[in-house]
Structures are given as C-alpha cells and as structure tokens.
N, C-alpha and C positions, 0 to 999 in steps of 0.2 A: 603914316609913320608914327605920329604921336599916339594914335589909338593902339597900334601894335605894341609900342613900348609900355603903355599903361596896362595892357592885357598881360604882357610878360611879367611886369612887376606884381600885378595882382595874383597871378598864378604862383609866383615864387612865394609871396606872402602867405598864401593859403597852404602851400606845401610845407613851409617851415613851421607853421603853426600846427599842422597835423603831426609833424614829427615831435614837436614840443609837447603836444597834447598826450601822445602815447607815452613819452618819457616821463611826464609828470604823473600820469596814471600809475605807472609801474613804481615810481619812487614813493608816491603817497600810499600805495598799497603794501609795498614790500619794505620800505625804509631806505633803500638805495636804488641806484639805477639811472638817474637822470643824466649825469655827465657821460656815463658809458654809452648810453643809447643816443642821446641828442647830439653831443659834440661831433663824433665821427661823421654822422649823416649831414649835419649842418655845414661843416667845412667842405664837404663834397659839393655843396651848392655855392657857397661863397665863404672864403676865409675870414671875412669881416664878422661872422657870427661868433667867432671865438678869439681870445678867451673871455674878454670883458663882457659882451652881451649875454653869453650863455651863463656866466657866473652871476650876472645881475638877475637873470630870470630865476636861477636856482636859489638865490638869496630869498626872493619873495616866497617861493615854494617852501623853503625850509622854515621861514618865519611862520607861515600859516600852519605847517605841521606841528611845530614846537608849541605854538600858542594853543591850538585845539587840544593837544595831548599833554599840556604842561603838568597836569597832576600826576602823570606817569613818569616824568623825568627822573632818572636815577641820579639824584644830586650827589650822593656819596661817591658813586662811580665816576661822575663827571669831575668832581674835585680832585680825584686821584688821576684822572686821565689828562686833564688840561695841561699840567706842567710838562708831561711827556710830549704832548702835542706841540707845545711851544718850542721845546728843545729840539724835537724832530724837525720842525719847520726851519729853524736856524741851521741845523746840521745839513738839511737838504739843500739849502741855499749855498752853503759853503762847498758841498760836494759837487754841485752843478758846475762850479768853476775849476774843480780839481780832477775829476775823473771823466772817462769817456761815457757819454750817454748810452752807448750801445750796451753797456753792462747793466744798466739800471733795470730795464724791463725784465731781463733774464733773472736777475737776483730777486727782485720783489715779486715777480710772478711765481717763481719757485717757492718763495716763502709762504705766499698766500695759499698755493695748492697744498703744500705740506701741512699748513695749519688746518685747512679744511679736512684733509684726510685724517689727521690726528684727532680732530674734534669729533669725527664720526666713528672712529675706532676706539678711542680712549675716552675715559670720563673727562668731563669739562674741567678746566683748571680751577682751583679754588678762587673764590672772590677775594682779592687782596689788592692793596695799593700797588704792589709790584707788578701784578698781571695787568692791571689797568694802565699803569704808567708805561709798561712796555708796549701795550696796544696803542696808546696815544702817540708814543714815540714813532712807531712804525707808520702809523697813519699820517703823521706830520711829515716824516721823511719821504714817504711814497707820494703823498699829495703834492708836495713842493716840486718833486722831480717829474712826476708823470701827470699831475692834474687830477688824479683819482684817489680820494681819501677813503672811499667807502669799504673796499674789501677787508682791510684789517679790522675795521669796526664791526663788520658783519660777522667775522669770525669771533671776535671778542664777545658779542652778544648773541651768539647762535643758540645758546641754551636758555636765554632769558625770556621772560614774558614778552610777547611781540609788541604789545603797546608800549612797554618800557623801552625796548630796543628802538622802535620807530621814533619815539619822542626824543630820546637822548641823542641818537644819531642826528636827528634834525637840528637840534640845538648846536651840536658840534659843527654841522655844516654851516649854520649861520655865522659862527665865529670864524671858521676857515674862509668862507666867502668874503666876509668883511675885510679880513687881513689881506686876501689876494687882491680885491678890488682897490684897496688903499695903496698897495704896492704898485698896481698897474697905473693908478692915477699919478703917483709920484714919478713913474717912468714915462708919463705922457701917453700911455697906451689906452687909457679909458677916460675919455673926455666927452664933449657934447655929442659928436656924431655916433660914438659907440653907445652912449646912453639912449639915444633915439632908437638905435637898432635893438637894444635890449627891451625897450618899451614895446616895440612891435611884436615881441614874442609873448607878451603877457596874456592876450586873449586865449591862445592855445593852452598856455599854462593853467589859466583859471578853469577852462573847460575840463582838462585832464584831472585836475585836483578835485573838482566837484563830482566828476564821474566816479573817482575812487572813493570819495566820501559816501556816495549813495550805494556803492557796491561793498562797502566794508563789512556789512552784516553777513554777506554771503561769502566772505573770504576767511577761511579758517586760519588760526595761528600757525598750524603745521604747514599749510600751503604757503603762507606768506614767508615763513622761516625758510622753507626749501627754496622758494623763489629768490630770496635774498642771497642764499648760498650759491645758487646756480649763477646769478649775476656776478657775484664775487669771483667764482671760478672761471666764468667766461672772460671777465676782464683780465684775470691773471694769464689765461691762455693767449689772449690778444697781445698783452705786454711781452710775453715770451716770443710769440711769432714775429712781432715787429723787431725784436732784438736779433733774431736768427736770420730772418729773410732780408 
C-alpha cells in the first residue's frame, strides 16, 4: 500500500515537472506562454498547483530571464507601462466584485484578437507614453481578472526587437507575480504548504529554462515573435470559448 502510494506520488511529480519544463521552455524562448500552458494542465492533475505554486515557479523563471537579458530591458517603455499596469490591476480587482465574470473572457479575448489582427494589417502604433500606458492598463486589468498578463504585452511588443521584448516582459512578470503572491499571502492562500508545492516544480522549470538557453542561437527572432503572437491568440480564443461554453 505504501509502495503504491509512493509510486503514484513519484509519477505525479514527474508528470507535473514535464509540463512545467515544456511551459518554461516556451516562455524562455518566446517571452510568454508559461501560465497559459502550465496552469490548465496542472489543475487537471490537482487544483493545489494553482494559483500560488504556479505563480511562485513563474516568478523564478521571470527573474532568471530578466537577469540574463537585463541589458535589453526597455527602460523607457517600462516606465511608461508600469503606471497603467498598476491602475489596471486596481481596476480589475474592483471589476471582479462588480461585473459577471462570464463577460470578461469574451471582452478581453476579443480585444487581444482585434489587436493582433490590426498589428498584422496596419503599421505598428507609434512608440509613445500613451500606447505603453494603454498596453500596461489592459495587461493589469486582464491579468487580475483572468490570471493571464501576457497577450496584451505580446501585442505591444510585437514589432520590437525580440531580445528587448523578452527581457521587458519578463521584468513585468516579476512585478506582477510578486504583487499576486503578496495578495494571496494576505488572503491566507499562499503559505507553507503552497510554498513547498511551488518548490517541487523548480526542477522542471530549471530544465526547461536551460534547454531554451541552449536552443536560443537556433531560434530566429521572427520565429520567436510569431510563436509569441500564436500563444497570445490561442489564449484569447480559450478565454472567449470559456465565456461562451
């Protein structure tokens, strides 16, 4: 009986780390994708893997990505984006208690798809405090409501140098993850047991990140940019489908 239980726990640990490994590889290569890939699969195995443990793992991945590519961080864009991100986060928290969640996925999914389509058909918007502030606001609003910050940021940086996009988005994820984990701690949702679960995901995270670093020379900027937009579009479709079905 004990041997069977240990074998089951070991198999689950291997499976969740394989999922995290793949999600970490995609995010380290493309700039986004961890939450969209890992969280839905992990919660199918056990609801205990979200939101705190998965956020904890993503925090470490984002710190590593931001640190390695720190020289590419778009500091001017970041300073314009952060106020909108904070305001959007507050607005999202207020909206959660005022509106039906059924509308959120439909609205934000549609916004992201429209933005991707416009970005492909029309010239990229001018680099300005207004455009970055708006992108940060939508990311904060959408991230607070759906747990997915990445798609608006992917659209915002779709025409930027990929190293700059990857580094800047990673730093934004660090800030967003810290804010979310602190909120979960205050609510009593992220404490000792959840921390240990998060730590159990780190081997797969490290393996996926290292694999992406070794593969970076073989991944072109155009491929990474297209992968980032595909992931953003897929997440938008999932949000819309969850709202309709």
